[in-house]
DRENDO-1510 file (C-alpha; in Angstrom, 1 decimal, always signed):
<recs>
REC; n; res; u; v; w
REC; 1; MET; +0.1; -0.1; +0.0 .
REC; 2; ALA; +1.0; +3.3; -0.9 .
REC; 3; THR; +0.1; +6.7; -0.1 .
REC; 4; PHE; +0.7; +9.4; -2.4 .
REC; 5; LEU; +2.2; +13.1; -1.5 .
REC; 6; THR; +1.5; +16.2; -3.8 .
REC; 7; ARG; +5.3; +17.4; -4.8 .
REC; 8; TRP; +6.9; +15.5; -7.6 .
REC; 9; SER; +4.1; +13.1; -7.4 .
REC; 10; SER; +5.8; +11.4; -4.5 .
REC; 11; PHE; +4.6; +8.3; -2.4 .
REC; 12; ILE; +5.2; +6.7; +0.4 .
REC; 13; TYR; +5.3; +3.0; +0.8 .
REC; 14; PHE; +6.4; +0.0; +3.4 .
REC; 15; VAL; +9.4; -2.7; +2.6 .
REC; 16; ARG; +8.6; -5.4; +4.6 .
REC; 17; SER; +11.4; -8.0; +5.7 .
REC; 18; GLY; +11.8; -10.6; +7.9 .
REC; 19; THR; +14.4; -8.6; +10.1 .
REC; 20; SER; +12.8; -6.3; +11.8 .
REC; 21; ASP; +15.7; -3.9; +11.3 .
REC; 22; ASN; +15.0; -3.7; +7.5 .
REC; 23; GLN; +11.6; -3.3; +7.6 .
REC; 24; ALA; +11.1; +0.2; +6.8 .
REC; 25; ILE; +9.2; +3.2; +5.4 .
REC; 26; TYR; +10.1; +4.8; +1.8 .
REC; 27; ILE; +9.5; +7.3; -0.5 .
REC; 28; GLY; +9.7; +7.1; -4.5 .
REC; 29; SER; +8.3; +9.0; -7.0 .
REC; 30; LEU; +6.5; +8.3; -10.5 .
REC; 31; ASP; +8.4; +11.4; -11.9 .
REC; 32; ARG; +12.1; +10.3; -11.0 .
REC; 33; ASN; +13.8; +7.0; -11.0 .
REC; 34; GLU; +15.0; +7.0; -7.2 .
REC; 35; LYS; +13.7; +5.7; -3.9 .
REC; 36; ARG; +15.2; +6.9; -0.2 .
REC; 37; ARG; +14.4; +5.3; +3.1 .
REC; 38; LEU; +12.4; +7.4; +5.6 .
REC; 39; ILE; +12.0; +5.4; +9.2 .
REC; 40; ARG; +12.1; +2.1; +10.4 .
REC; 41; ALA; +8.3; +1.0; +10.5 .
REC; 42; ASP; +6.5; -2.1; +11.1 .
REC; 43; SER; +3.8; -1.1; +8.9 .
REC; 44; ASN; +2.6; +1.2; +6.0 .
REC; 45; ALA; +2.4; +5.0; +7.1 .
REC; 46; ILE; -0.1; +7.4; +6.3 .
REC; 47; TYR; +0.6; +11.3; +6.1 .
REC; 48; ALA; -1.5; +13.1; +8.4 .
REC; 49; PRO; -1.6; +17.1; +8.4 .
REC; 50; PRO; -0.6; +19.7; +9.4 .
REC; 51; GLY; +2.9; +17.4; +9.0 .
REC; 52; TYR; +3.1; +14.0; +10.5 .
REC; 53; LEU; +3.6; +10.3; +9.2 .
REC; 54; LEU; +1.7; +7.7; +11.4 .
REC; 55; PHE; +3.0; +4.2; +11.6 .
REC; 56; ALA; +3.3; +1.3; +13.8 .
REC; 57; ARG; +6.7; +0.3; +15.2 .
REC; 58; ASP; +7.5; -2.2; +18.4 .
REC; 59; ALA; +3.5; -3.0; +18.6 .
REC; 60; LYS; +3.1; +1.2; +19.2 .
REC; 61; LEU; +1.5; +3.7; +17.2 .
REC; 62; MET; +4.3; +6.2; +16.1 .
REC; 63; ALA; +3.8; +10.0; +14.8 .
REC; 64; GLN; +7.2; +11.0; +13.3 .
REC; 65; THR; +7.3; +14.8; +11.8 .
REC; 66; PHE; +7.6; +15.0; +8.4 .
REC; 67; ASP; +8.0; +18.2; +5.7 .
REC; 68; PRO; +5.7; +17.4; +3.0 .
REC; 69; GLN; +7.9; +20.2; +0.8 .
REC; 70; GLN; +11.3; +18.9; +2.2 .
REC; 71; LEU; +10.4; +15.5; +1.9 .
REC; 72; ILE; +12.2; +14.7; +4.9 .
REC; 73; THR; +11.8; +13.8; +8.4 .
REC; 74; ARG; +12.6; +16.0; +11.4 .
REC; 75; GLY; +13.6; +14.8; +14.9 .
REC; 76; GLU; +12.6; +11.2; +17.0 .
REC; 77; PRO; +9.1; +9.9; +16.5 .
REC; 78; ILE; +6.8; +9.7; +19.2 .
REC; 79; SER; +4.9; +6.9; +20.7 .
REC; 80; ILE; +0.8; +7.7; +21.1 .
REC; 81; THR; -0.5; +4.8; +21.8 .
REC; 82; GLU; -0.7; +5.2; +25.6 .
REC; 83; HIS; -3.8; +7.7; +24.7 .
REC; 84; PHE; -5.7; +4.7; +22.9 .
REC; 85; GLU; -6.9; +1.5; +22.9 .
REC; 86; LYS; -4.6; -1.5; +22.6 .
REC; 87; LEU; -2.9; -1.7; +19.3 .
REC; 88; SER; -3.8; -4.9; +17.3 .
REC; 89; PRO; -0.5; -6.9; +17.6 .
REC; 90; THR; -1.3; -8.1; +13.8 .
REC; 91; ILE; +0.0; -5.1; +12.5 .
REC; 92; ASN; +3.6; -6.5; +11.6 .
REC; 93; GLN; +2.0; -9.2; +9.8 .
REC; 94; GLN; -1.1; -7.4; +8.1 .
REC; 95; VAL; -1.6; -4.0; +6.0 .
REC; 96; PHE; -2.1; -1.4; +8.8 .
REC; 97; LEU; -4.9; +0.5; +8.0 .
REC; 98; MET; -5.3; +4.2; +9.2 .
REC; 99; THR; -6.5; +7.2; +7.9 .
REC; 100; SER; -6.4; +11.1; +8.9 .
REC; 101; SER; -7.7; +14.2; +8.1 .
REC; 102; GLU; -7.2; +17.9; +8.9 .
REC; 103; ASN; -10.0; +18.0; +11.4 .
REC; 104; GLY; -7.8; +15.4; +13.6 .
REC; 105; ILE; -9.9; +12.4; +13.2 .
REC; 106; LEU; -7.7; +9.2; +13.5 .
REC; 107; ALA; -9.0; +5.7; +12.4 .
REC; 108; TYR; -6.4; +2.5; +13.6 .
REC; 109; HIS; -6.4; -1.0; +14.1 .
REC; 110; SER; -7.1; -2.0; +17.6 .
REC; 111; GLY; -7.8; -5.2; +19.9 .
REC; 112; ASP; -6.8; -8.8; +19.8 .
REC; 113; PRO; -6.7; -10.6; +16.6 .
REC; 114; GLU; -8.3; -13.8; +15.6 .
REC; 115; LYS; -7.1; -16.8; +17.0 .
REC; 116; THR; -5.7; -18.6; +14.4 .
REC; 117; ARG; -5.6; -22.7; +14.5 .
REC; 118; LEU; -4.9; -25.6; +12.4 .
REC; 119; GLN; -8.2; -27.7; +12.7 .
REC; 120; TRP; -8.9; -31.1; +11.4 .
REC; 121; PHE; -12.4; -31.9; +9.8 .
REC; 122; ASP; -13.5; -35.2; +7.9 .
REC; 123; ARG; -15.3; -34.9; +4.4 .
REC; 124; THR; -18.9; -34.1; +5.8 .
REC; 125; GLY; -17.1; -31.0; +7.5 .
REC; 126; ALA; -17.3; -32.1; +11.0 .
REC; 127; GLN; -14.4; -30.8; +13.2 .
REC; 128; ILE; -12.4; -34.2; +14.8 .
REC; 129; GLY; -9.3; -32.6; +16.2 .
REC; 130; GLU; -7.2; -29.3; +16.3 .
REC; 131; ILE; -3.8; -28.2; +16.5 .
REC; 132; GLU; -3.2; -24.8; +18.5 .
REC; 133; SER; -1.2; -22.1; +17.1 .
REC; 134; ASP; -0.2; -18.4; +18.2 .
REC; 135; SER; +1.0; -17.8; +15.3 .
REC; 136; SER; -1.0; -15.8; +12.3 .
REC; 137; ASN; +0.7; -17.0; +9.4 .
REC; 138; LEU; +0.6; -21.4; +8.9 .
REC; 139; SER; +0.9; -23.3; +5.8 .
REC; 140; PRO; +0.1; -26.5; +6.5 .
REC; 141; ALA; +1.9; -29.3; +4.8 .
REC; 142; ILE; +1.1; -33.1; +5.4 .
REC; 143; SER; +4.1; -35.6; +4.8 .
REC; 144; PRO; +3.6; -38.4; +2.0 .
REC; 145; ASP; +2.9; -41.3; +4.3 .
REC; 146; GLY; +0.7; -39.2; +6.2 .
REC; 147; THR; +2.6; -39.7; +9.8 .
REC; 148; ARG; +4.2; -35.8; +10.0 .
REC; 149; LEU; +3.3; -32.3; +9.6 .
REC; 150; ALA; +5.0; -29.6; +8.7 .
REC; 151; PHE; +3.9; -25.5; +9.0 .
REC; 152; ASP; +5.3; -22.2; +9.2 .
REC; 153; GLY; +4.7; -20.8; +12.6 .
REC; 154; GLY; +6.1; -18.2; +14.8 .
REC; 155; SER; +4.8; -15.7; +17.8 .
REC; 156; SER; +2.0; -13.1; +16.4 .
REC; 157; GLN; +4.4; -10.2; +18.2 .
REC; 158; MET; +7.4; -11.4; +15.8 .
REC; 159; SER; +7.9; -10.6; +12.3 .
REC; 160; ASN; +9.8; -13.8; +11.3 .
REC; 161; GLN; +8.5; -17.2; +10.9 .
REC; 162; ASP; +10.3; -20.8; +11.0 .
REC; 163; VAL; +9.6; -23.9; +9.7 .
REC; 164; TRP; +8.4; -26.5; +12.1 .
REC; 165; LEU; +7.7; -30.4; +12.2 .
REC; 166; MET; +4.9; -32.4; +14.4 .
REC; 167; ASP; +4.6; -36.1; +14.7 .
REC; 168; LEU; +0.8; -36.5; +14.1 .
REC; 169; ALA; +0.7; -39.6; +16.2 .
REC; 170; SER; +2.3; -38.1; +19.4 .
REC; 171; GLY; +1.5; -34.3; +18.8 .
REC; 172; ILE; +5.3; -33.5; +19.3 .
REC; 173; LYS; +6.5; -30.6; +17.6 .
REC; 174; SER; +9.8; -29.8; +16.9 .
REC; 175; GLN; +11.6; -26.5; +15.0 .
REC; 176; LEU; +13.4; -27.4; +11.8 .
REC; 177; THR; +14.5; -23.8; +11.1 .
REC; 178; THR; +15.9; -21.3; +13.4 .
REC; 179; ASN; +17.3; -18.3; +11.1 .
REC; 180; PRO; +16.1; -14.7; +12.6 .
REC; 181; ALA; +14.8; -14.1; +8.9 .
REC; 182; THR; +11.6; -15.4; +7.6 .
REC; 183; ASP; +11.5; -19.4; +6.3 .
REC; 184; TRP; +7.8; -20.3; +5.3 .
REC; 185; ILE; +6.1; -22.4; +3.1 .
REC; 186; PRO; +7.5; -25.9; +3.4 .
REC; 187; VAL; +7.4; -28.5; +0.5 .
REC; 188; TRP; +8.1; -32.0; +1.3 .
REC; 189; SER; +10.3; -34.6; -0.9 .
REC; 190; PRO; +8.7; -37.6; -2.2 .
REC; 191; ASP; +10.1; -39.7; +0.3 .
REC; 192; GLY; +9.6; -37.4; +2.9 .
REC; 193; ASN; +13.0; -37.1; +4.3 .
REC; 194; ARG; +13.7; -33.3; +2.7 .
REC; 195; ILE; +11.9; -30.3; +2.9 .
REC; 196; ILE; +12.0; -27.6; +0.3 .
REC; 197; PHE; +10.9; -23.5; +1.9 .
REC; 198; ALA; +11.3; -20.2; +1.1 .
REC; 199; SER; +13.2; -17.6; +3.2 .
REC; 200; ASN; +13.9; -14.1; +2.8 .
REC; 201; ARG; +17.6; -14.0; +4.4 .
REC; 202; GLY; +19.1; -13.0; +1.5 .
REC; 203; GLY; +16.6; -9.8; +0.9 .
REC; 204; TYR; +14.4; -11.7; -1.6 .
REC; 205; TYR; +12.4; -14.9; -0.7 .
REC; 206; ASP; +14.8; -17.6; -2.2 .
REC; 207; LEU; +14.6; -21.6; -2.1 .
REC; 208; TYR; +16.4; -23.5; +0.6 .
REC; 209; LEU; +16.6; -27.3; +1.1 .
REC; 210; LYS; +17.3; -29.3; +4.5 .
REC; 211; SER; +16.5; -33.0; +6.0 .
REC; 212; THR; +14.0; -33.9; +8.3 .
REC; 213; ASP; +15.5; -36.5; +9.6 .
REC; 214; SER; +19.3; -35.6; +10.5 .
REC; 215; PRO; +20.6; -32.1; +11.5 .
REC; 216; SER; +21.9; -30.4; +9.1 .
REC; 217; SER; +22.6; -26.8; +7.9 .
REC; 218; ASP; +20.5; -25.1; +5.8 .
REC; 219; GLU; +21.4; -25.7; +2.0 .
REC; 220; LEU; +20.1; -22.6; -0.5 .
REC; 221; LEU; +18.9; -24.1; -3.8 .
REC; 222; PHE; +17.9; -21.3; -5.9 .
REC; 223; GLU; +18.3; -17.8; -5.6 .
REC; 224; SER; +17.4; -14.8; -7.8 .
REC; 225; LYS; +16.4; -11.1; -7.5 .
REC; 226; THR; +12.9; -11.8; -7.2 .
REC; 227; ASN; +10.6; -13.3; -4.4 .
REC; 228; LYS; +9.5; -17.3; -5.1 .
REC; 229; THR; +6.7; -19.4; -3.3 .
REC; 230; PRO; +7.5; -22.9; -3.7 .
REC; 231; TYR; +4.6; -25.1; -4.6 .
REC; 232; ASP; +5.1; -28.9; -5.2 .
REC; 233; TRP; +7.7; -31.3; -5.7 .
REC; 234; SER; +7.0; -34.1; -8.3 .
REC; 235; GLN; +6.9; -38.0; -7.1 .
REC; 236; ASP; +9.9; -38.9; -9.4 .
REC; 237; GLY; +12.0; -36.5; -7.6 .
REC; 238; ARG; +12.8; -34.6; -10.5 .
REC; 239; TYR; +10.9; -31.0; -10.4 .
REC; 240; LEU; +9.6; -28.4; -8.2 .
REC; 241; THR; +7.4; -25.8; -9.3 .
REC; 242; PHE; +7.5; -22.5; -7.6 .
REC; 243; SER; +6.2; -18.7; -8.3 .
REC; 244; SER; +7.7; -15.6; -9.5 .
REC; 245; SER; +6.7; -12.3; -10.3 .
REC; 246; THR; +6.9; -9.5; -12.9 .
REC; 247; GLU; +5.1; -6.3; -13.5 .
REC; 248; LYS; +4.2; -7.8; -17.3 .
REC; 249; THR; +2.9; -11.0; -16.5 .
REC; 250; GLY; +2.0; -10.8; -13.0 .
REC; 251; ASP; +2.6; -14.3; -11.1 .
REC; 252; ASP; +3.9; -17.1; -13.5 .
REC; 253; VAL; +4.9; -20.6; -12.4 .
REC; 254; TRP; +8.0; -22.0; -13.3 .
REC; 255; VAL; +10.2; -25.5; -12.7 .
REC; 256; LEU; +13.3; -25.6; -10.9 .
REC; 257; PRO; +15.1; -29.4; -11.6 .
REC; 258; VAL; +16.0; -30.5; -8.3 .
REC; 259; LYS; +18.6; -33.0; -9.6 .
REC; 260; GLY; +21.3; -32.5; -12.1 .
REC; 261; ASP; +21.4; -29.0; -13.6 .
REC; 262; LEU; +19.6; -26.4; -11.2 .
REC; 263; GLU; +18.5; -23.9; -14.1 .
REC; 264; PRO; +14.6; -23.2; -13.7 .
REC; 265; PHE; +12.7; -22.8; -16.9 .
REC; 266; SER; +9.2; -21.4; -17.4 .
REC; 267; LEU; +5.9; -23.4; -17.2 .
REC; 268; LEU; +3.3; -21.1; -17.4 .
REC; 269; GLN; +3.7; -17.4; -18.6 .
REC; 270; SER; +1.0; -15.0; -19.8 .
REC; 271; GLU; -0.7; -11.5; -18.6 .
REC; 272; ALA; -3.0; -13.7; -16.3 .
REC; 273; ASN; -1.9; -15.1; -12.8 .
REC; 274; GLU; -0.7; -18.2; -12.7 .
REC; 275; LEU; -0.7; -19.9; -9.5 .
REC; 276; LEU; -0.4; -22.9; -6.8 .
REC; 277; CYS; +0.8; -25.7; -9.5 .
REC; 278; MET; +0.2; -28.9; -8.0 .
REC; 279; PHE; +1.7; -32.3; -9.8 .
REC; 280; SER; -0.6; -35.4; -10.0 .
REC; 281; PRO; +1.0; -38.7; -8.2 .
REC; 282; ASN; +1.7; -39.8; -11.7 .
REC; 283; GLY; +3.3; -36.8; -12.7 .
REC; 284; LYS; +1.6; -36.6; -16.2 .
REC; 285; TRP; -0.5; -33.3; -15.5 .
REC; 286; ILE; -0.6; -30.3; -13.4 .
REC; 287; ALA; -3.4; -28.4; -11.8 .
REC; 288; TYR; -3.0; -24.9; -11.5 .
REC; 289; SER; -5.3; -21.6; -10.7 .
REC; 290; SER; -5.3; -18.9; -13.7 .
REC; 291; ASP; -7.5; -15.9; -13.3 .
REC; 292; GLU; -7.2; -15.5; -17.8 .
REC; 293; SER; -11.1; -15.8; -17.5 .
REC; 294; GLY; -11.3; -12.7; -15.3 .
REC; 295; ARG; -11.5; -14.4; -12.3 .
REC; 296; PRO; -9.7; -17.6; -10.7 .
REC; 297; GLN; -10.3; -20.8; -12.0 .
REC; 298; ILE; -8.8; -24.6; -11.7 .
REC; 299; TYR; -7.2; -25.8; -14.8 .
REC; 300; VAL; -5.2; -28.9; -15.7 .
REC; 301; ARG; -2.8; -29.2; -18.3 .
REC; 302; SER; -0.4; -32.0; -19.4 .
REC; 303; PHE; +3.2; -32.1; -18.0 .
REC; 304; PRO; +5.3; -31.2; -19.9 .
REC; 305; VAL; +2.5; -28.4; -21.0 .
REC; 306; SER; +0.8; -29.1; -24.2 .
REC; 307; GLU; -1.9; -26.5; -25.8 .
REC; 308; SER; -4.8; -28.9; -24.6 .
REC; 309; LYS; -6.1; -27.7; -21.0 .
REC; 310; TRP; -9.1; -28.4; -18.9 .
REC; 311; VAL; -11.4; -26.4; -17.0 .
REC; 312; VAL; -12.2; -28.2; -13.7 .
REC; 313; SER; -14.2; -25.5; -11.6 .
REC; 314; THR; -17.1; -24.5; -12.8 .
REC; 315; GLN; -17.8; -21.5; -10.3 .
REC; 316; GLY; -14.3; -20.2; -9.9 .
REC; 317; GLY; -11.5; -21.7; -7.6 .
REC; 318; TYR; -8.1; -21.5; -6.2 .
REC; 319; GLN; -5.4; -23.7; -3.9 .
REC; 320; PRO; -5.7; -27.6; -6.3 .
REC; 321; LYS; -4.6; -30.5; -4.2 .
REC; 322; TRP; -4.8; -34.2; -5.7 .
REC; 323; ARG; -5.7; -37.0; -3.7 .
REC; 324; ARG; -2.5; -39.7; -3.2 .
REC; 325; ASP; -4.1; -41.9; -5.8 .
REC; 326; GLY; -4.9; -39.2; -8.5 .
REC; 327; GLN; -8.4; -39.9; -8.8 .
REC; 328; GLU; -9.5; -37.0; -6.9 .
REC; 329; LEU; -9.1; -33.4; -6.8 .
REC; 330; PHE; -10.1; -30.9; -4.5 .
REC; 331; TYR; -10.0; -26.9; -4.4 .
REC; 332; LEU; -11.2; -24.0; -2.5 .
REC; 333; GLY; -14.3; -22.0; -4.2 .
REC; 334; PRO; -14.6; -18.3; -4.1 .
REC; 335; ASP; -17.5; -18.6; -1.3 .
REC; 336; GLY; -14.8; -20.4; +0.8 .
REC; 337; LYS; -16.6; -23.9; +0.2 .
REC; 338; LEU; -13.9; -26.8; -0.2 .
REC; 339; ILE; -14.8; -28.8; -3.4 .
REC; 340; SER; -14.4; -32.2; -4.5 .
REC; 341; ALA; -13.8; -33.3; -8.4 .
REC; 342; GLU; -13.3; -37.0; -9.6 .
REC; 343; VAL; -10.8; -37.8; -12.3 .
REC; 344; LYS; -9.6; -40.3; -14.4 .
REC; 345; SER; -6.1; -39.3; -15.4 .
REC; 346; GLY; -4.5; -42.0; -17.7 .
REC; 347; ARG; -3.2; -41.3; -21.1 .
REC; 348; SER; -6.1; -38.8; -21.4 .
REC; 349; PHE; -8.0; -36.3; -18.6 .
REC; 350; GLU; -11.4; -36.5; -17.5 .
REC; 351; ALA; -12.9; -34.2; -14.7 .
REC; 352; GLY; -16.5; -35.2; -13.1 .
REC; 353; VAL; -18.8; -32.7; -11.8 .
REC; 354; PRO; -17.6; -30.7; -8.9 .
REC; 355; ARG; -18.9; -31.4; -5.6 .
REC; 356; PRO; -18.9; -29.3; -2.7 .
REC; 357; LEU; -17.9; -30.5; +0.7 .
REC; 358; PHE; -17.8; -28.5; +3.3 .
REC; 359; ARG; -17.4; -24.4; +4.3 .
REC; 360; LEU; -13.9; -23.7; +5.5 .
REC; 361; LYS; -13.8; -20.8; +8.5 .
REC; 362; THR; -10.9; -19.4; +7.2 .
REC; 363; PRO; -9.6; -15.9; +8.5 .
REC; 364; GLN; -11.1; -12.9; +7.5 .
REC; 365; ALA; -8.3; -12.0; +4.9 .
REC; 366; ALA; -8.6; -15.6; +3.3 .
REC; 367; GLY; -7.5; -15.1; -0.5 .
REC; 368; GLN; -6.3; -17.3; -3.3 .
REC; 369; TYR; -2.5; -16.2; -3.0 .
REC; 370; ASP; -2.5; -18.0; +0.8 .
REC; 371; ARG; -2.3; -21.6; +2.0 .
REC; 372; TYR; -5.1; -23.1; +4.2 .
REC; 373; TYR; -5.6; -26.7; +4.1 .
REC; 374; ALA; -3.9; -29.8; +3.7 .
REC; 375; VAL; -4.9; -33.0; +2.7 .
REC; 376; THR; -4.3; -36.8; +4.1 .
REC; 377; PRO; -3.3; -39.2; +1.4 .
REC; 378; ASP; -6.5; -41.3; +1.4 .
REC; 379; GLY; -8.5; -38.0; +0.7 .
REC; 380; GLN; -11.1; -38.4; +3.9 .
REC; 381; ARG; -9.4; -35.9; +6.1 .
REC; 382; PHE; -8.3; -32.0; +6.1 .
REC; 383; LEU; -6.3; -29.9; +8.1 .
REC; 384; VAL; -7.4; -26.6; +7.9 .
REC; 385; LYS; -6.3; -22.8; +8.9 .
REC; 386; SER; -9.3; -21.7; +10.7 .
REC; 387; VAL; -10.6; -19.5; +13.6 .
REC; 388; ALA; -12.8; -21.6; +15.9 .
REC; 389; GLU; -15.3; -18.9; +16.8 .
REC; 390; GLN; -15.6; -15.8; +14.6 .
REC; 391; THR; -15.1; -12.8; +16.6 .
REC; 392; ASN; -14.9; -8.8; +16.2 .
REC; 393; SER; -11.7; -9.3; +18.4 .
REC; 394; THR; -10.1; -6.7; +16.0 .
REC; 395; ALA; -11.9; -3.2; +15.4 .
REC; 396; ILE; -11.2; -0.1; +14.4 .
REC; 397; SER; -11.1; +2.8; +17.1 .
REC; 398; ILE; -11.9; +6.2; +16.2 .
REC; 399; VAL; -10.2; +9.0; +18.1 .
REC; 400; MET; -11.1; +12.8; +17.5 .
REC; 401; ASN; -8.6; +15.9; +18.0 .
REC; 402; TRP; -5.8; +13.5; +18.2 .
REC; 403; THR; -3.0; +15.8; +17.7 .
REC; 404; ALA; -3.8; +17.9; +20.8 .
REC; 405; MET; -2.6; +14.6; +22.4 .
REC; 406; ILE; +0.9; +15.0; +21.3 .
REC; 407; LYS; +1.2; +18.8; +22.5 .
</recs>
């Protein structure tokens, strides 16, 4: 989110990082090819007349004197949190919404966030178990043999995430990564002995590899000057699908050969956004989400990609996942329902009529870019990132004449 200023078509924007010291408010210009760091922050900033930047830092609401003509800050920021309601602790995890005007009206996020949990459901939508977590980001991934869980987690008060493992039989958790940057979105190897994950410890979200069964250092698998999101590891162990984006083509799908020559190649690249590309168990097909029709739909193509493609969803869809035997494809509908489609994927592909299973209790910010569920190999149970109870625990607080409080 950017806030525009008047001079030189300038704007201020927030740069997020896994290390809090690197998170900052920058100023840029539409007329000049330049950017400049203004101040460390944990949220985007809003310019508030008569001359302040309002932002969050260390779970506090801050006011920084700012000259809109010289485009510079003056003095040190002042904490004004003590005058207001409790600031929402998720400000460093989400976009911080705040507005102000010359009459001194301020609106900001306050209160406690929704408590995120991993909950087990059967195919009817009945809850059959739960895994508690204080993390606001969770990307659950069940191991190929169905015995272990990988997920990214961390305190909602912190900006970094780490990859964790859990034995599903005993419930015992172990921390896989310990880097102070953000390590997240784990993807299992076909044999369950390794995990690929994304980390921004080098500035961009690059791809790293680590063993799950023996102590080892994190191995940098692939780096580039774009952010990357790992999707799926083919059952033959040869390929990894991941996303990368450009201003011209949006979100694209790439393939990284995990064995031999580690030189990625483009798989799906167009002006549409292609997301969450998943290999079928036999490796002959890929399922993915694309908004080429104007809204996200689930498509299937052969792998390597041919011109032929099949539309599986009928009313929109995202986040596809295959059943382990390749005879069923799951995805989320735009209304939050988990949908199932029986498929035949031998020499040709054929999809049955999609059938809704149940509605997921996803957080309010759920969207097609996030991962909100994992499915067991037999397709009978689903682990969902959800909120146990829908509450209004995060609210918008309104303050009148807030500048008088600074004085």
